[in-house]
Each structure stands twice: as structure tokens, then as C-alpha cells.
N, C-alpha and C positions, 0 to 999 in steps of 0.2 A: 508202610500204609498203617493208619490207625482207622480200620474202617468200623471199629466197635463205635466209634464216636457218631460214627453215620445211620445206626442202628441203636433206634430208642426204643427201652422194653414195651412202649406202647403200640408200635410194630410188631410185636411175635404173638405168634397163635401159638399156644400151648399145645393144641389136637385140631387139627382141621375137621370141620364137620363135612365137608363136600365128599362125594366119593369117586367123581370121575374127575380126569383132567381138566375139563372147561371148569366145572365146579369150583374145583380148589384155587385155579387162578383168577376167579373173579372174585372170591371171598378175600383173596390177599389182595387185588387191586381195589378192593372196597377198603382194607385197611390203610395202604399207603395214599390212599386218594382222599384222605381226608387229614393226612399229614401238612404241616404247613409248605412242606418245599414245592409240592403238587401242585399247581394251581387250575388245573383242569383232568378230572378223573375219566371224563368221558376219552379224552384225547390218550392216556395212558392205559386205558382199555383197548381200545383199537390199535394202539401201538401194540402191546405185549400178546396181543390174540393175534396179528398180523406175521408178528418175528415167529412164533411159535407154528404158523401155517410152514412157512419155510423151511423151516427144520427146527426139531425138538429142541429143547434145552436141557431135556433129561440126558445129562455128562456120565452116566452111569455111577457104580458105586451107591447107589440109592439115593443121590441127588439130584436136584436141578436147581436152574440157575437163570430163569425168565429176566430177560434185561430190555430198556429199550431206552433211546436217547431221544427228549422232545425241547421244543424253546418254551412250553408251559413247564418245564420243572425248574425251579430257580436253584436247587441245591442237592447236592448226592442224598440220596434216601434209601434206607434200605430197609427190607422187610423180612422177617422170615418164621417159616411155620412148620410144625411136623403134623406128620401123621404115623401113628401106631401101627395100624394093620396097612399101610402101603397102599397106594395111588399107581394105579397104570397109568403111564406117563407116556408111554413112546419111545423110553429112553436107549440109549446107542447099545445098552448090553441086555437090552430087553428083561431089567429088576424093575420089579414097583420101586416109589420113589418116595423116602419117607423125611427126607430134608429139604425146603423150598427155600432158597433166598432168593429175592426178587429185588431188583436194583431199576430204582428210576434215576434218571439223568439227566444233567442239562446235555443239550445238543451243540454245545459249543465247546465243549473241552475234551477232544479225544484222547491226548494222552492221558489223562487221568482217569478218566472212562477205562482203559486198558490196563490201568493201574488197579481201580477196586475192583474190575472181574478178578485179575490175577491173585491179589489178595485174598477175595474170598474162595476164589478155588486152593488157594494155599492152605488157608483152612478147614476146607472141607474136606479135603484129600488124604489128610491125616485122620485114620482111623481114631483113634483116642480120641481126637475131637468129634467127631461127628458120635463117638458114643456117649463122651461129657454132653453133646447137645439133648439126644435122646434121652438121656438119663437125667438131663436137670429139671429138678423141683418150681421154678421161678423163671421168668423174664429174664431177670437181673444174672441169674446165675450163666443163661446162655451168654449175655453179654458179654460176661468175663471171660468166656471160653475166647471170644474173639480176642479180648482184650491182652490176654497172656498169651496168645500166637501171635500178637504183635510185639511180645517184649524180647 
């Protein structure tokens, strides 16, 4: 799955401003909420925050993958953000999060939704990919990590 085509450089935050899980989630929701694929930023905000209350999307390995399916999302939309200092995120392994990939998905395509989640995790689980994402100087370099992983 070529998820790099869903990750526009304009939806990449090279250094998060927020210091808490809530702050960084809102920062990312703001970025995704301005994309053409998301027609209701408030619905995305509610869905992401509600999902996070059910169970943390901090999956370990210093990564988090908050995600939501909504009727107001017209196309799969990904965002990525980094935090060099790390964010306390209630991750499964208890470690701070340095890379967050947020996924906004249409609510009518469960199969693609699961494939996108799996593809994102495939890229992020790889330590050299995580290092390359953290070391990237530009948003385009981050997209290139995802593109190379798809090849």
C-alpha cells in the first residue's frame, strides 16, 4: 500500500509545539482539519479524542497512531508530527512518543482502513525508518521514507 501518497508534506509538523498528549493531538487535528479530505474538523477532533479515551494509541517504540473513521472524511488523510523532546502519551510501553502519525479515514471502507493502519505500522516499526524520520530536515524527506518503504 502506497500510503506516502496520502501523506502531503503540508500535513507534516517537523517539531510539535505542545508538551502534553492533549496539546499535540489538538495541534495535529488542526493540521488535518484544514486538508481537503476532511470536511468537518470538529467531528475529527471529537472522534480522535473519544478514541484516545477508550485506549491510548501510543503503541510503543516511541510512536503513536491516533486514528478515526468518519462520514465527513472524503479521502484517506494522513498527518505526521515529531517531538524531539518526547511526549508523555500513556503508551503501551510507558515510553515517551517522538513520532505521531494521525489517520483520518472515510467511514465506508473498513478494508482500506485496516490496510492503511497496517502499512503505517509497517513503516514505523522499522527502527531505521524511525531514525530517518527523526533525522529528516524537510517534510519531503519524511514522505520519501514512506515511499521507499513501499517499494
